[in-house]
C-alpha positions in Angstrom: 64.1 -26.1 16.3 61.8 -29.4 15.0 58.7 -27.6 15.5 59.6 -24.3 13.8 60.5 -26.9 10.6 57.3 -28.5 11.1 55.5 -25.3 11.0 57.1 -24.1 7.7 56.3 -27.5 6.1 52.9 -26.6 6.9 52.9 -23.4 5.3 54.8 -24.8 2.4 52.3 -27.6 1.9 49.1 -25.1 2.5 50.6 -22.4 -0.3 51.2 -25.6 -2.5 47.3 -26.6 -1.9 46.1 -23.0 -2.7 48.3 -22.3 -6.0 47.1 -25.8 -7.7 43.5 -24.6 -7.3 42.9 -23.9 -11.2 44.6 -27.3 -12.5 42.4 -29.6 -9.8 42.4 -33.3 -10.0 40.5 -36.2 -8.9 42.1 -39.3 -7.8 40.9 -42.7 -8.4 39.7 -43.0 -4.5 37.4 -39.9 -5.5 39.1 -37.4 -3.5 40.7 -34.0 -5.1 44.4 -33.3 -5.1 42.8 -29.7 -3.9 42.4 -31.6 -0.3 42.7 -30.1 3.7 46.1 -30.7 4.5 46.0 -33.7 7.0 46.5 -32.2 10.7 48.6 -34.7 13.2 48.1 -36.1 16.7 50.9 -34.3 18.9 53.2 -36.7 20.0 57.3 -36.8 20.1 57.8 -38.1 16.3 55.9 -34.6 15.3 56.9 -32.2 18.3 60.5 -33.8 19.5 59.6 -32.9 23.1 59.1 -36.0 25.0 57.3 -35.7 28.1 57.9 -32.1 28.3 55.4 -31.2 25.9 52.0 -30.1 27.7 50.2 -30.6 25.2 51.2 -34.4 24.1 48.9 -37.3 23.9 48.6 -39.4 26.7 46.6 -41.2 29.2 45.3 -39.1 32.6 43.9 -40.3 35.8 44.8 -44.0 34.8 41.9 -44.4 32.2 40.9 -41.3 30.6 42.6 -40.3 27.5 43.9 -36.5 26.4 44.1 -36.3 22.9 45.7 -32.7 21.1 46.2 -32.2 17.4 47.6 -29.5 15.0 45.0 -26.6 13.8 44.4 -26.0 10.3 43.3 -22.7 9.2 39.7 -22.3 7.6 39.2 -25.9 7.7 35.4 -27.5 8.7 36.5 -29.4 11.3 37.9 -32.8 12.3 36.7 -36.3 12.3 38.4 -38.7 15.3 37.8 -42.2 15.8 39.1 -44.7 18.4 39.6 -48.2 18.1 41.3 -51.2 19.6 44.7 -51.7 19.0 44.2 -55.5 18.0 41.4 -54.5 15.4 43.2 -51.8 13.3 46.9 -52.6 14.0 47.3 -54.0 10.4 46.8 -50.5 9.2 44.4 -51.5 6.6 41.9 -49.0 5.8 39.4 -51.5 5.7 40.0 -52.1 9.5 39.3 -48.6 10.4 36.1 -48.5 8.5 34.6 -51.2 9.8 31.6 -49.8 12.4 32.8 -53.5 14.2 35.9 -52.3 15.4 35.3 -48.6 16.0 34.3 -47.4 19.3 34.2 -44.1 19.3 33.6 -41.9 15.9 33.2 -38.2 16.5 33.7 -34.7 14.5 34.2 -31.1 16.6 34.3 -28.1 15.1 37.1 -26.1 13.1 38.7 -24.5 16.5 38.5 -27.3 18.9 42.5 -29.0 19.0 41.9 -31.4 22.1 39.3 -33.7 23.3 39.4 -35.6 26.6 37.9 -39.3 26.5 37.0 -40.5 30.3 36.1 -43.4 31.6 37.9 -45.9 29.4 38.8 -49.3 30.3 41.8 -50.3 32.3 44.9 -51.7 30.7 44.1 -51.5 27.5 46.0 -50.6 24.1 43.7 -48.1 21.9 44.7 -46.8 18.4 43.0 -43.1 17.0 42.9 -41.5 13.9 42.2 -38.1 12.7 41.6 -36.1 9.4 40.7 -32.2 8.2 37.3 -31.8 6.9 36.8 -29.6 4.1 34.2 -26.9 3.8 33.3 -28.2 0.1 33.1 -31.6 1.1 34.0 -35.1 1.0 36.3 -35.1 -1.8 38.2 -32.5 -0.3 39.1 -34.0 3.4 42.2 -34.8 4.1 43.6 -37.9 4.7 43.8 -40.0 7.3 46.5 -39.2 9.9 46.6 -42.9 12.1 46.0 -45.2 9.8 49.6 -46.0 9.4 51.1 -49.8 8.6 52.0 -51.0 12.5 55.1 -49.9 11.4 55.6 -46.0 10.7 55.8 -45.0 14.3 55.2 -41.6 13.3 52.3 -42.1 11.3 50.0 -43.6 14.1 48.8 -42.9 17.8 48.8 -45.7 20.3 47.9 -44.8 23.8 47.6 -47.7 26.8 45.4 -46.7 29.9 46.9 -47.2 33.1 46.0 -50.3 35.3 43.4 -50.5 37.5 43.9 -50.5 41.2 43.5 -53.6 43.5 40.5 -55.6 42.8 38.5 -57.6 45.8 37.9 -61.3 44.5 33.8 -61.6 45.2 32.9 -63.9 42.7 34.3 -67.1 41.9 32.8 -69.5 38.8 33.5 -73.6 39.3 30.9 -76.7 38.3 31.3 -75.9 35.1 29.0 -78.2 32.8 28.0 -77.6 29.0 25.3 -75.7 29.7 25.5 -74.2 33.7 27.9 -73.2 35.8 27.9 -71.9 39.6 28.9 -68.3 40.8 30.3 -68.5 44.1 29.6 -64.9 46.1 31.8 -63.8 49.1 30.8 -60.3 49.7 32.7 -60.2 53.0 35.6 -57.2 53.4 38.7 -59.0 54.7 42.0 -57.8 54.8 43.6 -60.4 52.9 44.5 -59.3 49.6 44.1 -55.7 50.3 46.7 -53.4 49.8 45.0 -50.8 51.5 42.7 -49.5 49.0 39.7 -51.6 48.8 38.0 -49.2 51.1 38.9 -46.0 48.9 38.1 -47.3 45.6 35.1 -49.9 46.8 32.2 -49.6 48.6 31.6 -51.6 51.7 28.8 -51.2 53.9 27.8 -51.1 57.7 28.0 -55.0 58.1 31.5 -55.0 56.0 30.3 -56.8 53.1 31.3 -55.2 49.8 28.2 -53.7 48.1 27.0 -55.2 44.8 23.5 -55.2 43.2 23.6 -57.0 39.7 25.4 -59.7 38.1 25.8 -59.6 34.5 26.7 -62.3 31.4 27.4 -61.9 28.4 29.0 -63.3 25.3 32.6 -63.2 25.0 33.6 -61.4 21.9 35.3 -65.0 21.3 32.0 -65.7 20.1 29.6 -63.0 20.0 26.7 -65.2 18.9 26.8 -67.1 22.0 23.3 -66.9 23.7 22.6 -65.8 26.9 19.1 -66.5 28.4 17.4 -63.0 29.2 17.2 -63.2 33.5 21.1 -64.0 33.5 22.0 -61.2 31.4 21.3 -58.6 34.1 20.6 -60.4 37.3 19.8 -58.8 40.3 21.4 -60.4 43.3 18.4 -61.0 46.2 19.0 -61.5 50.2 18.5 -65.3 49.6 21.6 -65.1 46.9 23.4 -63.4 49.6 22.3 -65.7 52.1 22.8 -69.2 49.9 26.1 -67.6 48.6 25.8 -68.9 45.4 24.1 -69.1 42.2 23.4 -71.5 39.5 23.3 -70.5 36.0 22.0 -72.4 33.1 20.5 -72.4 29.6 24.3 -71.4 28.1 25.6 -72.9 25.1 28.2 -75.9 24.9 31.8 -74.9 23.9 31.2 -71.1 24.1 33.0 -68.6 26.1 31.0 -66.0 29.0 32.2 -62.9 30.6 30.9 -62.9 34.1 30.8 -59.3 35.9 29.4 -58.2 39.6 28.7 -54.8 40.0 27.8 -52.1 42.1 25.1 -50.0 40.7 26.1 -46.9 42.8 29.1 -46.2 41.1 28.4 -44.3 37.6 31.3 -45.5 35.8 31.1 -49.4 34.5 34.7 -49.8 34.8 34.9 -49.2 38.3 31.8 -50.3 39.2 32.6 -53.8 38.3 34.8 -56.2 40.9 36.7 -58.7 39.4 36.0 -60.4 36.3 36.1 -64.1 35.5 35.9 -65.2 31.9 34.4 -68.7 31.6 34.4 -71.5 28.8 31.4 -74.1 28.8 32.3 -78.0 28.3 32.1 -80.0 25.3 32.6 -83.3 24.1 35.7 -83.5 21.7 34.5 -85.2 18.4 37.2 -87.2 16.6 40.5 -86.3 15.3 40.2 -83.8 12.3 42.6 -84.3 9.5 44.0 -81.4 8.0 44.5 -82.0 4.4 47.8 -80.9 2.7 46.6 -78.4 -0.1 48.9 -76.0 -1.8 46.9 -73.6 -3.3 48.3 -72.6 -6.9 47.3 -69.2 -6.4 48.3 -68.3 -2.8 49.1 -64.7 -2.6 51.5 -65.5 1.1 54.7 -65.0 -0.4 57.1 -68.5 -0.7 54.2 -70.7 0.3 53.7 -72.3 -3.3 57.9 -72.4 -3.4 58.0 -74.6 -0.4 54.3 -76.4 -1.5 52.8 -75.4 1.7 49.3 -75.9 2.6 47.8 -72.8 5.3 47.5 -73.7 8.8 46.9 -70.5 10.9 43.2 -70.1 9.6 42.0 -73.0 10.5 43.5 -72.6 13.8 42.5 -69.2 14.5 38.9 -69.7 13.6 38.6 -72.5 15.9 39.2 -70.3 19.0 35.8 -68.9 17.8 33.8 -72.0 16.4 31.4 -73.2 19.2 30.5 -76.6 17.1 34.3 -77.6 18.0 34.7 -78.4 21.9 37.9 -77.5 24.0 40.7 -80.6 23.7 40.0 -81.3 19.7 42.7 -83.0 18.1 43.7 -81.8 14.5 46.0 -84.1 12.6 48.7 -83.5 9.6 49.6 -85.6 7.0 53.0 -87.0 7.5 55.3 -86.0 5.2 54.0 -82.6 4.3 54.4 -79.0 5.0 52.1 -76.5 6.5 52.6 -72.9 7.5 51.3 -69.9 9.4 51.0 -66.8 7.9 50.2 -64.8 11.1 50.4 -65.2 14.3 48.0 -67.9 16.3 46.8 -66.9 19.9 46.6 -69.6 21.5 43.3 -69.6 24.1 41.2 -72.5 23.3 42.9 -75.7 24.1 43.9 -78.3 21.7 46.0 -81.0 20.1 48.1 -80.6 16.9 50.2 -83.9 15.5 50.8 -85.5 12.6 48.5 -88.8 12.1 50.2 -91.5 13.3 52.0 -93.9 10.6 52.5 -91.1 8.4 56.2 -90.0 9.3 56.2 -86.3 10.8 54.7 -83.2 9.2 56.9 -80.1 9.0 55.1 -76.4 10.4 57.0 -73.2 8.9 56.6 -70.5 11.4 56.5 -68.5 7.9 60.3 -67.5 6.9 59.5 -68.5 3.6 60.0 -64.7 2.2 61.8 -61.6 2.9 61.2 -57.6 2.8 64.4 -55.7 2.7 66.3 -58.9 3.7 64.2 -59.6 6.6 62.5 -62.6 6.5 58.8 -62.6 7.4 58.2 -64.7 10.7 55.2 -65.4 12.7 54.9 -67.1 16.2 52.1 -68.9 18.4 50.6 -66.3 21.2 49.6 -67.6 24.5 46.3 -66.2 25.1 45.2 -63.5 23.1 44.3 -59.7 23.1 41.4 -58.2 25.2 38.5 -56.9 23.2 36.1 -53.9 24.6 34.7 -55.2 27.9 37.3 -58.0 28.7 38.8 -57.5 32.0 39.3 -61.3 33.2 41.5 -64.1 32.1 41.7 -66.8 29.9 41.4 -70.4 31.4 42.7 -73.1 28.8 42.9 -76.6 29.1 45.8 -78.1 27.3 47.9 -77.1 24.2 49.7 -80.4 22.9 52.0 -80.4 19.9 53.0 -84.0 19.2 55.4 -85.3 16.0 55.9 -82.2 14.3 58.8 -80.6 12.8 58.8 -77.3 12.9 61.1 -74.9 10.9 61.4 -71.1 10.1 63.7 -71.6 6.8 64.6 -68.2 6.2 65.2 -67.0 9.7 68.7 -65.4 10.2 71.1 -65.3 13.4 73.6 -62.0 13.7 76.4 -63.9 12.1 74.3 -63.6 8.6 74.4 -60.2 9.3 71.1 -59.5 11.1 69.0 -61.2 13.5 65.6 -62.6 13.2 63.3 -61.6 16.4 61.4 -64.8 16.1 60.0 -67.4 18.4 58.3 -70.4 18.7 55.6 -69.0 21.3 55.7 -65.7 22.8 52.5 -63.3 24.2 51.3 -60.0 23.8 52.4 -57.4 26.4 48.8 -56.6 26.6 47.3 -60.1 26.9 44.7 -61.4 29.2 45.4 -63.1 32.0 46.0 -66.7 31.2 45.7 -70.0 32.9 46.9 -72.9 31.2 46.7 -76.4 32.5 48.8 -78.3 30.4 51.3 -77.4 27.9 52.9 -79.9 25.9 55.6 -80.5 23.4 56.6 -84.1 23.1 58.8 -85.7 19.8 59.0 -82.3 17.6 62.3 -81.2 16.7 63.0 -77.0 16.6 65.0 -75.0 14.0 65.6 -71.5 13.4 63.9 -70.2 16.5 66.6 -66.9 16.8 65.7 -64.5 19.6 63.7 -67.4 22.1 62.1 -70.1 22.3 59.2 -69.3 24.7 58.3 -65.8 26.2 55.9 -64.5 28.3 55.5 -60.9 29.1 53.1 -58.1 30.6 51.8 -57.1 33.8 48.5 -59.8 33.9 49.0 -63.1 35.7 50.4 -66.4 34.1 49.4 -69.2 35.7 50.9 -72.6 34.1 49.7 -75.9 35.8 51.7 -78.2 33.9 54.6 -77.5 31.1 56.6 -80.6 29.7 58.8 -80.9 26.8 59.8 -84.7 26.1 61.8 -86.4 23.4 62.3 -83.3 21.4 65.5 -81.9 19.4 66.4 -78.3 18.9 69.3 -77.0 16.9 70.0 -74.1 14.7 68.5 -71.8 17.0 70.3 -68.7 18.3 72.6 -66.4 18.1 70.4 -62.9 18.3 73.4 -61.2 19.0 77.3 -61.6 18.8 77.2 -62.5 22.5 74.7 -64.9 22.5 71.9 -63.1 23.9 68.3 -62.5 22.9 65.4 -64.2 25.3 66.2 -67.2 27.4 65.0 -70.3 26.3 62.0 -70.1 28.7 61.3 -66.6 29.7 59.5 -66.2 32.6 57.4 -63.4 34.1 59.7 -61.0 36.1 57.3 -58.4 36.4 58.0 -55.9 39.2 55.7 -55.7 42.2 53.4 -58.9 41.3 54.4 -62.0 42.1 50.9 -63.5 41.2 52.3 -65.7 38.2 53.9 -68.9 38.0 54.8 -70.6 34.5 57.4 -72.9 36.5 54.9 -74.5 39.1 55.9 -78.2 37.1 58.2 -77.6 34.5 60.0 -80.7 33.2 62.3 -80.7 30.2 63.2 -84.6 30.0 65.0 -86.8 27.2 66.0 -83.7 24.6 69.0 -82.7 23.0 70.1 -79.2 22.4 72.7 -78.9 19.8 75.0 -75.9 19.7 72.3 -73.4 19.9 73.7 -69.7 21.7 71.2 -68.5 23.3 71.1 -67.0 26.7 70.0 -68.5 29.8 67.8 -71.5 29.9 65.5 -71.0 33.0 64.9 -67.3 34.1 62.2 -65.1 35.3 65.0 -62.0 34.9 66.4 -61.7 38.3 63.5 -59.6 40.0 63.0 -60.2 43.8 59.3 -60.5 43.5 56.7 -60.4 46.4 55.6 -64.1 45.8 52.5 -65.4 47.7 53.1 -68.4 50.0 51.3 -70.6 47.5 53.6 -70.1 44.8 56.7 -72.5 44.4 58.8 -73.8 41.8 59.5 -77.0 40.4 61.5 -77.3 38.0 62.9 -80.9 36.4 65.6 -81.1 34.2 66.4 -84.7 33.6 67.8 -87.0 31.3 69.2 -84.1 28.7 72.3 -83.8 26.3 73.8 -80.6 25.9 75.9 -80.1 23.0 77.7 -76.7 23.5 75.1 -74.9 25.6 75.2 -71.3 25.1 78.9 -71.0 24.5 79.2 -67.8 22.8 80.1 -65.4 26.2 80.0 -66.0 29.3 77.2 -65.2 31.8 74.9 -67.3 30.2 73.4 -69.7 33.0 71.4 -73.0 32.6 69.3 -71.3 35.9 69.2 -67.9 36.1 66.8 -67.9 39.1 68.1 -65.4 41.2 65.7 -64.8 43.6 63.2 -67.7 44.3 60.4 -68.4 46.2 60.5 -70.3 49.3 59.3 -74.1 49.3 60.4 -74.4 45.6 62.4 -77.4 44.4 65.0 -77.8 41.4 65.6 -81.5 39.8 68.7 -81.8 37.9 69.6 -85.5 36.8 70.9 -87.6 34.5 72.0 -85.0 32.0 74.8 -85.0 29.6 77.0 -82.1 29.0 79.4 -81.6 26.3 81.7 -79.0 25.0 83.2 -79.8 21.4 84.5 -78.0 18.6 86.7 -78.8 15.4 90.3 -78.6 14.8 90.9 -75.1 13.4 87.8 -73.8 15.2 89.4 -70.6 17.4 86.1 -69.9 19.4 85.7 -70.0 22.8 83.4 -72.5 24.6 81.8 -71.4 27.8 79.3 -72.9 29.6 77.5 -72.2 33.3 75.3 -73.7 35.6 73.4 -71.7 38.0 72.8 -68.3 39.3 70.7 -68.7 42.4 71.0 -66.0 45.4 68.2 -66.0 47.8 65.2 -68.0 48.9 62.4 -66.0 49.4 59.5 -66.5 52.2 60.0 -69.1 53.8 63.9 -69.6 53.0 63.6 -73.3 52.5 64.5 -75.3 49.1 64.6 -78.5 47.8 67.4 -79.8 45.2 67.7 -82.7 43.6 70.8 -82.9 41.9 72.5 -86.0 40.9 74.3 -88.1 38.4 75.1 -85.6 35.9 78.1 -86.5 33.8 80.3 -84.6 31.4 82.8 -85.5 28.6 86.1 -84.8 29.4 87.6 -81.9 26.6 87.5 -78.4 27.1 87.2 -78.3 30.7 87.5 -75.7 33.2 90.1 -76.3 36.2 88.4 -79.9 35.8 85.0 -78.7 35.4 82.7 -78.8 32.5 81.4 -75.1 33.3 83.5 -72.5 33.1 81.6 -70.9 35.8 78.8 -70.5 38.5 78.8 -74.5 38.4 75.9 -76.4 40.5 78.6 -77.1 43.3 79.9 -73.2 43.8 79.5 -72.4 47.2 78.2 -69.1 45.8 74.9 -68.2 44.2 74.5 -72.0 43.1 73.4 -75.2 44.7 76.4 -75.7 46.4 75.3 -72.6 49.3 72.2 -74.9 50.1 74.4 -77.9 49.8 72.3 -78.9 52.9 69.1 -79.2 51.0 70.7 -81.1 47.9 68.8 -84.7 48.7 71.6 -86.4 47.5 74.2 -84.8 49.2 77.1 -82.4 48.6 79.2 -84.7 46.2 76.3 -85.3 43.8 76.3 -81.3 43.0 79.6 -82.1 40.9 79.4 -82.9 37.1 81.5 -86.3 36.8 83.5 -87.4 34.1 83.6 -91.2 35.6 86.0 -93.3 36.6 87.8 -92.9 33.0 86.5 -90.4 31.3 85.7 -90.0 27.7 85.9 -87.7 24.8 83.4 -86.1 22.5 84.7 -88.2 19.6 85.2 -91.1 21.6 81.6 -90.9 22.8 79.8 -90.0 19.6 79.7 -90.2 15.8 80.0 -86.5 14.6 79.7 -84.6 17.6 81.9 -81.4 16.5 79.7 -78.9 15.3 80.6 -78.2 11.6 82.9 -75.4 11.1 84.5 -73.5 7.9 86.6 -70.6 9.3 85.3 -67.7 8.5 81.9 -68.9 8.1 79.3 -67.0 10.2 76.8 -70.1 10.8 79.4 -72.4 11.9 76.8 -74.0 14.3 74.4 -75.0 11.4 73.7 -78.4 10.3 71.2 -79.9 8.0 70.0 -82.5 10.8 71.2 -84.4 13.5 71.0 -87.6 12.0 74.6 -88.6 12.0 74.8 -88.3 16.3 74.8 -91.4 17.8 76.7 -93.2 20.1 79.7 -95.2 19.0 79.5 -99.0 19.3 82.7 -99.5 21.1 83.7 -100.9 24.5 85.1 -97.7 25.9 81.2 -96.4 25.3 79.7 -99.9 26.5 82.3 -99.6 30.2 81.8 -95.8 30.7 78.8 -94.4 33.5 77.7 -92.4 30.7 76.2 -95.4 28.7 75.8 -97.8 31.9 73.5 -95.2 33.9 71.8 -94.0 31.0 72.8 -90.3 31.1 71.4 -87.9 28.7 68.7 -88.0 26.1 68.2 -92.1 25.3 67.8 -91.9 21.8 71.7 -91.8 20.8 72.4 -95.0 23.4 70.2 -96.8 20.9 73.0 -97.9 18.7 75.1 -99.8 21.0 74.9 -103.6 21.2 74.1 -104.1 25.0 
């Protein structure tokens, strides 16, 4: 029925076109009102057939794309364009008409209604546009179908090519300096890493070596102006190179990013001819910190910027990614007491430090959230890594991303209680983002408000390896809840991509001296419950130490702190000196849930190390004497209690202690109860946590929570010794 209606609409629109020829009008854009009918690519939005349509647009043979569209009678032909998704997803005509963004632009005849585009880059998101051409000339061509605006799903076509088959790692780049690096070559075929397809997809010679002829080095699209000496642009490998096992490359530009490939010239298709790709950033010397002076443009066109007296920040950080005059590791400083904002997502693909200038108080950074459209807050996130450009198959190596002494907020973001929740994060990741290796990610002495759907999220099939991830001395409040049950994405949403097991953001993750205040969200640490085939070199090492949790994820059951059902063997979980509080005001009838741990299986070696000790709680809202309503650390099923022999401090220390003399939240602290005024849906929202601290009483001074330094130490500073 849907197709019949579409056909009727086409007939009606055609009749309308032919009926108004005598009253032709030329619009301000130079096009006649008597334009050709706009054709459309065939997709479920206009066929209603889904995958059952044999003439649907789709990827075939992994990296070929088959296009089909509706024919228009008596037209002159069709023009078809192709671009990478990140370059044209804005929907702006100026992007689609930028020749630097267009990968493919062709005209076909009036009788052609399909097109096969072969041998495209693997694992890449493409967008397509089409228009009907008129025999009468440009002014009569149809409007473009496919420009869209990124939100009207029926008005654009996006197709992602399939993932490439397993690729042997034959080149490794190291010894990187400002202008040189070494390419190590290992051609020997080995079964290690081979899933049975290496010899099917790659040529191996009679000596058992992968066949390769050429090394190519080119500037990354991050900095396309970077130069490469001619001899290295397409270097023919020699027997001496193979015998030596490496090539030393020189003459490159400091601070610039380069893409390195090894290719087999016997393979005609480039995307099949190359082996593993290396993406390398050259070294440089970071200069003095750069102060970003506050400037609120009175003519700023970003809605809400002048209302919040905010200075734009995202363009400065985005331009830094491609600025070869600034070395990785550059420190950017903000003026204390001033407000800055992000208008667009900011890709974090080059190491930096963003901090408030010392001695000036804290700066505030708004993740937009300064205006709404149809009631929805306009929000932006930081993004780990970035989307690939044409020819980029490798990953990104990032040194350190450090944020210090900043208040982050998204003022108009709404939780579920406001009627509809805002789907924002502090840092997210593109689903098609490039592989990322991050040496260090650090958040220190910052506050975070109104990150509703999640806090840190990684996603996609490409590898994500974080060598160090540390969050210290931070405050989190007014975050969540994304739905009525307090779900959304975890505080730290790990990879969990089925069938990979190559990623590890938990290699060295530390949360220390932080407070999480009544911010209902789903689990704290998760890898999405997938049983993955981890290699032996992957282990988790997570430390949760000296943190205070006030009403951790209390809206419904099932929201654990550790939701890591299948851990790689050799992992270590440290949980020490944390304070857990459940509290509410009189008349607040909501349930208070809190759950601890869900760990069901240890893969690989089957061994794990727990270091769980000196965790305490207050004595209200307990379940059978326990702060956890379910899944306690000491539980004998699906928790550390099942592996109690692996706990360094013994089985007894798996319990969360009340102390010799239990203490209530209101006896321990001033103002611990979240604001509540029934039936206020925002019952957990507070202006700040300035009034939250330990009481200076004998009951506090004599309790183990104070004497042993349990929880976030900032709240004990008011207590007399």
